[in-house]
N, C-alpha and C positions, 0 to 999 in steps of 0.2 A: 463576503460570503461567509470567510472564515476573517474571526478576531479574536486573536489572542491575549489576551491581555494580565501581562503580571503574572502567571499561575507561578508556583512549586511544588515542590513534592516531598515529603518526610517519610524515610523507610526508617523507623523510631527515631532518632538523632541522625542519618546521617540525609541530607541533603540531597537526593536525587536529579531535583531542578531545582534551577535559582532563578525565578525573577524572567518568564518567559514572557519576552511582547512579537506578535507579529501577526501582520493583516495579507490572506491570499485573496484577489478578487474570485468571480466565477471563470472557470475555466482559465487560472492560471499556475502553475506547476510546480511544484518543490520536491528537492530529492534531499533527504534529511543523512550523514553522513558523520563519522567520528568513531576514534576507536571504541570497544566493548565497553558499556560501561558506562557510558557518556549523560544517559539518560530518553536515546531514540528511542526508544518502543516505548518506556515510559509515556514519553508526549502524545504518542497517538493513543495509546490508553485511556490520559487524559481524555484528548479531544472525542471519543465513543463515549464518554461520561464512565467509565469503567473500573478506575481509584477514584479513591480523595484528595484534592487538591486547592491549593487558598488559591485566589483569582478569580480571571472569569473565562468561559467560553460562551465568542456569540455565531452563530449561524444563522444569518439575513436580519441581524440584529435583535436575534434572541438567543438569551442565556439560554446554555443548551441542561444547567441544573433544573431550572423548568422543564423541561422538552417530555413527554411519555417516552418509555423506551421502546417503541414501535413506531411513534411518531419522527422518530430520530434515527429509524433503524430507512424511515424512506429521504434522507439527505447521503447518510454515509453508511457505507459500505466495506467490507476491510479483506484482504487480501490477505492471508501469510504464509508462512513458509510451512510445508506441508505436516502434518501430525497424524498422530497413530487411529483409527477409524475406532468410532463408539459403537458406530451403529453399522450395519450391512445392507445397506439400501440400495437398490438398482439406481441406476447414472441417472435418469428420466425423476425418480422419485427427491434422489439430492439438488438439483439446479430449481425443481419448482419449490423448494424450499427456502427460495428466494424470493416468491410470490407473496408469501404468507406475509407482509409487509405492508401490502395492497389491501387484501380482504378482510374482512368488517366480523369474521368471527376466529375462535381462540383455535381455529383448528383448521389445516386444511385443505379448503376446498375445489378440491379442480375444481374449470369451466373452462368453454371450448377459448376460451378467450388468451386464458391462462395458459393452456396448456400448445397454444400456437407461439406462445410468447418465449414459451422449454424449447419447445422443438428449434424454432428460427435462433435462440440461444448457441444449442447444440448443432447448427449446421457452422455459426459463425465464428466457432474454435475446433469443425472439423470433427467431433464426436457424437454425431446425431444416427452412424450405425452401431454407436453403442450402448443406446439409448436404454434395452431392458437388461446389459451384464449388470450384472454387481459389483460397486466400486470396490472391493477385497480382490479382483481380477484384475486391476488396470496398474499399471504400470503405475510409477511418479510422474512423467509428464506427461500422460491421460490421465489418472488423478488431478492434477493442478487444473490443464487443463476444463477441468467438471465441474471444478470450485470456481475457473474464472466466468464459466458459464452461468454457473450459480450466481457470482455477482451481474453479470449482464441483464440476466433474468429480471435480479433484485433495481437497477435498474436510482442509482443512488447519485444526487448529483457530486457528492463529495464521496473521490475513493483512497483510503487509505490501505497503504503495501509497504505489509512488515514482513519483508526479508523472504520476497513470492519465489525467489529464484535459489535458495539454498536447496541441495540434494536432486537440484536439476543437473542434465549433462547440460556440455557446451552448449551445442542444435538448441532446446529447448529455453536456455537461459534468452539467448538472442531472439526465440521467436516471440515470448512472452514481454520481454521488453517493449519490443518495436510493435507487437500489438498493443500495449495501454497507451506504446504512445500516440498511434491512429486513432486509436478507436478512442481516445482521451480527447483528443483533436476534433472530429468528427462531431460527438454529442455535445462538446462543448464541458468536458469536464474538467472538475476543479482536480488535480492527483500531487498527495502527498507520500515521496516511499522512501522508507527508510530500505537503500541500498547498502552491501557493502563492498561491492564492486565498484569502485570511484569511475571507472570505463562506462560502466551500463547506467550508470547515476547519470552523467553525461548525455547519455543517448537517452533517456526516458524526460528527463525534464530541463529545461534552459537555465532555470533557477537553484540555486544551492544556501542551505545550511549545514553551517561546519557546527558541532558540538564539543565540545570540554570541557566534562568534569561538570555536568548540569548546569554548565552557559551557553550561548550563544555566541562561537568565536567571530563566526563568521554570517553574511548572509547576503549574498549578492550574485549579480549573473555569474556561471558557470565559470566562463572565459573569466571574468574579471577574478576571481581566487584564483586560478590557476597562474596568472601571472603573477602571484604575493608568493610567499613561505610559510603562509598560513597553514597547509596538510602539512606540511614537511614539520613544525615546531609542536602539532597537533601528536602525528603519527610518530612524529619523535625518527624520520629517515628521512633524505633523499626521497620527495616520491619524483618528481622529473627525471632522474637521473635512472631508477633503476626500472622505470617504465622504459626511456631509450636503450639503454642497455639490453632488455628485454627483448627492444624488434631490433636490434641489429642480430640478434640470432636467425629471424630471420628472413634479413640482409644478406647474412651467411649463406644459405642452402642455393 
């Protein structure tokens, strides 16, 4: 499904990614973790062909450099952290944008099938009663649900997550990650998630890639990585010790 073959990225003379290679089959999932500046988001930008890079990335044996932008959007969708709103559309119109890649024209042309898909997506994320509200009037958690509904309406085979839980409260973080995991399994989606919270990363995916200074430090099952000292080395802290110490506070209550 996805083959990343020896890609590197330079920002001026700084090498942000250094000879990254890996393969994911359809339906497999992967969390990408590592300290700030290690190249996590840069890697996602390469996969959507949004920045220049050396090497090659293949989707179903097709080089993404040869795939038209709209066709690539049928294969890959992205959910990022909340950002400022540029245009104040209604919830319904915002989710309808996810259907653009499936239309032949250069503008959104609502039809009954697309409308039904959008309404079903809004029902799925619990936002159907907000469909006529403007997105500027929503809370952070509600807005992220709208963007999730747009992703569902887009219906890509590959889902990229770039810290989607940032700026969400604890309840919404858990709900979003658990929904994405179940949705991915149900519809056989391939999910690559950049997640800062290691616990959430383990909930989301079974596989983990650890990046350090633009290089792959480890690529393995999450449980296998936790049994090593790799995370301690990368984050320069004894993570297991810290986690256990934090949990003991709950046990003492």
